[in-house]
N, C-alpha and C positions, 0 to 999 in steps of 0.2 A: 619412397612414397611421399605424396604431397599431403597437405593438411587435411583435406577431405578424406583421403584414404587412411591416414593415421587415426583420424577420429573414428571412423567405422571399425578399425581394427582394435583400438585400445580403450575407447571410452564406452561406458555402459550406454546401451541404446535407450535412454530415457527421454530424449528430445527429438521432436520432428523438426529439424533445423531447416531454415530457409537455405537455398543453394547459394550462399553468399559468405565470403570470408572478409570480415572487417580488419583492416590493417592500421588505420589511423583515422583521425578526425580532429575537427576544431569547431568549437561552439555547436551549432545546430546542423553541421554537415559532417557526414561520415564518408570514408573512402575505402573501397574494397580492393582485393588483391589484383584486380585488373586495371586499377586506376580510375574507376568510375566513382562519381560523387553522388551522394544521396542526402536529401533533406530528411532529418531524423524526427519522426513523429512517434517514436517508441521509447527513447531514452533508457534503453536497457530495462524495460518494464518499470518506468517511473523512478529510476535510480539516479540518472544523471541530471540532477535538478537544474544546473546551469550549463548543460550540454557537456561536450567532450573536451578534455584538456583545458579546463578552466584555469587560468593563470593564478588567480587568487587562492583557489583551493589547493592547487599544486604547491604553491609557496608555503601555505600553512602546514600542509602535511610534511613537506620536505624539511622545513625548519625544525619540526619536532623530531623527525627521523635523524637529523644531525645531532640532536641532543641524546635521546634514547628512544628506541622504538617499542620496547616492552620491558615491564618490570615485575609483572604478576600483581594480583590484587592483595598480596601480603604487604604491599607498600602503598603510600599515598602518591598520587600524581595530579598535578594542577589541571591538565586538559580535561581529565575525567570529572573532577570537581566543578570546574568552570562550566562545562557543558550541562551538567546536572542542574547547576544554579540557573543557567539561562532557560532551560526547559521548564523548571518550576516557576520562575518569575513570569514566563510568558503564558503559562496555563493555570496557575493557581494550585497545581499539584504540590505535594510535600517532599517526596523522595523519588529517586530513580534507580532502577536496577538495569545495568547494561549487559547485553549479550551480543550475539553475532548475526542474527537474522530475524525476520518477521515471525517465522514459526517459533523460534525460541522465545521471542517477546510474548507471543500469545500463550505458549506453554507456561511461561512465568505468570501471566495473568490468571490462568486457570488454577495454577498452584496457589496464588494469592487468595483467590476466591475460596478454594478448598480449605486453606488454613484459617481464613476468617470465619467461614461457615462452621468449622469444627469448634472454634473458640466461642462462637456466639450461640450456636444451636446444638452442638454435639456432633458426633461422627456419623449419625444416621441421616443427616440432611446435607446433601452434596450435589444435587442436580443443577445443571446449568442449562438454560434455554438459549438456543441459538436459532437463527432464521434460515428457513429454506432458501436455497440458492446461494448461501454464504460460502466463503472460502477462507479458512483460517490457518492453513499450513499443511505440511506433508509428514510431520512426525505422527506417530500412531495416535497420540491424544488430540493433536490439532486436527488431524484427519477425522477423528470421531466427532469433533466439534463442528466440522464442515457439514453444511446442510445440503449436500449433493451426493446422491447414491452412486453416481458414476465413479467418484473417487474412492468409494468404500470397497468396490469389487476386488476380490482376491486378498483382502487384508483383514478379514475378520478372524477372530472376534475383536471387535472394537473396544476401546476403553469405555466402560459403563459411565453413566451419569450425565448423558446429554439427551435433550429432547428438542426437536425442531418444530418451528411453527412458521406459517407464511409471513413474509415481510409485508408491512403496510396493511395487515388485516387485524384491526383493533379487537374485534370480537373474539377471534381465535386466540389472540394473545391473552386476553382476559381469562378465557377458559382454561388455557394450559397453565397459567400462573396459579389460578385457584386450585387446580388439580394437583400439581406437583410441588407447589410451594418452593420455588428454586432459591438457591443462594445467590444466583446472578443471572442476568440476561446479557449475552454478548452480541454485538452488532457492528456492522460496517455502515458508515454514513452513506457510502455508495458501494454497492456490491460489484466489485470489479470483475473477478473471474466469472461471476454469475450473469454478466451481461451489461455491466455499467448501469445499474439501476439504483437511483437514489431513494433513501427513506423520505417519507413525508414528515413535515413538522408535526402534524397531528399524531402520527404514530409514535414519534419520538416523545411527544408530550405525554402520551399514555404510558410509555415505558417508564418515564420519570415518576408519574403519578402512582403507578402500581409498585414501583420500587419503594416509595414511602409507605404505601399501604401494607405491603407484605414483607417489608424489611429485607430486600435483596439488593445486591450491588449491580451497577451498570458498568460493563466492560466495553470500551470503545476500541475497535480494531482499526487503527489508522495507518496500517502498514503501507498501503498504496495511496490513499487519498491525502495523507498527512503531509506536513512540511510545505505548506503554501499551495499545494496543487488545487485545492478546492476554492481558492480565492480568499480563504481565511487561513490562519496558521494550521488549524486542524479542522477536519470536516464537521465534527460534532458542533463546532462553534456556529455553523450555519443552521443548526436545528434547535437552538435555544435551550439546550440541556447541559448539565455538568456531570460527566461520568465520575465514577470512583476510581477507575483504572483506565489508562490510555496506553495503547501499544503503538509503536511505530518502528520503522526500519527504512528500507529502500532509499528514498530521497534524502533522509537524514545523513547518510554516509556519503552521498554524492559520487559513488563509484567504489568505495571500500565497504567491507561488511560491517554492519552494526545493527543491533536491535536495542530498543529501549522500552522499558515498562515503567510508566509513570504512576505513582501511588498517591491517591488522595488521602484526605485526613482520616477517613474511617479505617483505612488499611495500611497506613504508613508504618505501623510497628508490627506487622504480621511476621516479617522476617527478622530473625536474630542470627548472630554469628554462627556459621556452619549450616544454616537451614537452606541456603541456596548458594550457587556459585557458577562461575564461568571463567575458564582459563584466559580467554582472549577478550572477555567482556570489559569494556572501558579502556581498550587499547589506546595509549596516549596519542599515537599518530592519527588513528582514525577519529578520535575525539577532537583533536586539534582541527582537522578538516571539517568535521561536522559543526563545530562551534563557528567556524568562519562562515559556512553556508547559512546557518541559522540566523546569524546577525545580519545577513544580507536580505533575509526574507522580512522586509519591513513594509510599512503601510503603502509606500509608493509602488513596490513590486506587486503586492497583493492587488492593488487597484489595476495594475497592468494585466495581471492574470485574469481578472474579471472582465476587462475590456476585450482581451483576446478571446475569452470564452464566448462573450456576446457576439463577437464577429463570426466565430465558427458556427454557432447555433443559427444566426441569421442567414449565413451563406448556405448552409446545408438543409435547413428545414424547408420542406416542400420542393426541394430540387429534384430534377428528373432522375429516376432510379433510386431515390432514397425514400424509405417509408417512414422513418422516425429518427429522431436524435435525442439521446438521453445522457444524463450524467451531471456533473457539477464542475465548475472551473475548467481546468485543462485536463480533465479525465472524462472523455467523451466517447459514447458508443453510438455507432451509426448503423441502423438496420437498413440493409440494402435489398433491392429487388433481385439483383444478381448475386451469384455465389461470392461470399466474402473472401474465400481463398483465392479465387480467380481475380478478384479486384485487387487484392494485395499483390499478387504476382504482376499484374499489369502496371500497378503503381511503381513497383520496383524497377520495371523496365523503363519507366519515365523519370526515375531518379527520386522516388519518395518511398520511405520506409514507414509502414504502419503495422499494427498488430491485430490479433483477433481476440474476441471475448465471446465464447460460444459461437453463434452464427453471425455476430456483428463485427464490423470494423471498429477497432479501438484506437483512439488517438491520445497519446501521452507526450506532447512536445515539451522541450525544455521551457521552464517558466519564463526565461528571458529570450526566447526565440525572436529574432527581428521580425517586425510586421511584414516586410517585403517577402521574406522567405516563407513565412506562415501563409500568406496570401497565394504565393506560387504553389505551395504544396496543396492547399485546399482547392485551388483551381484544377490541379491534376486529378485529385480525388473526385471532384464533381464530374469531370469529363469521363473518367473511367467508369463511374457508377452509371452514367447515362448510356455509355456504349454497351456495358454488360447487361443492362436492362433490356436493350433492343435485341440482344442475342447475337 
């Protein structure tokens, strides 16, 4: 059997895969099993921060692998401590819990909020408000936090303690907060799986105001938009607020699994020895690679991200076959007149890989994609959108 046949035979049917087998890549270009090359505007869903086979990242991971790859969290390791220090210094957070994925990082954030709420208000106050159209993970509890009914089907009863309210609707937020008196509000600066929809600064300011008034935490889910993709180190930094908890994953690992839950001053001491854990959390090799990437996300790179974002928005806004463009930085959603699935297929035929978010085309290129390649890919996307709009 070939890879496609083995996949169908032996792997759980949870993914609607593209008819494409990636075998190698370099930078912003991927190569399939037929030898065809593609400009990568998907980066493994915002994971490959600096593209594929990045030499600096490989060197950092390999150097640590040659020392030791795993020791368990019963021992100290420098890469884990160094990465936590860098994250705290860059955000103002106080402590970090490492895990293996965005879902785990969000599960940890929920656990932090529950622990904090119990200590401050007692066990009867535990509700967390999340936003409609949000996506926070696929564990049963993060699925419960997710504000999309389509993900809840067949997996009830859900974990109790979550209430959803519309994003960017200030009056609805005020009403639900007054009613349920939550211990936290959980939000994404840009709702990725929900259609690449950014929060407004006005809505974020109201969340912060209500947080002070009602005494609840702000939990920022930065799993997809974090690590430079927004044009700032984290998306919430564009909204003018400071969360109590920040979660991240995807682009922090650069291709290896990692999750991180950053704890602010109010919650820095919620966890005590034995109250949480993760076998592979803080893995030395993964942390060494993540630290290398994080140090490269500097002011110059972030300015470059903003410049590329502006180019994409300018190129696609009001273009033929395109209804709207939304997002932040290099996390962009394109609402098209033609079917997004058909557009993605035609883009692949012309050597460009992009993704979907609901009915939109979603763009998540490497942060350091060369401008000539980016312009080539956007030209292809524009041409395909125009063709599909004509039918």
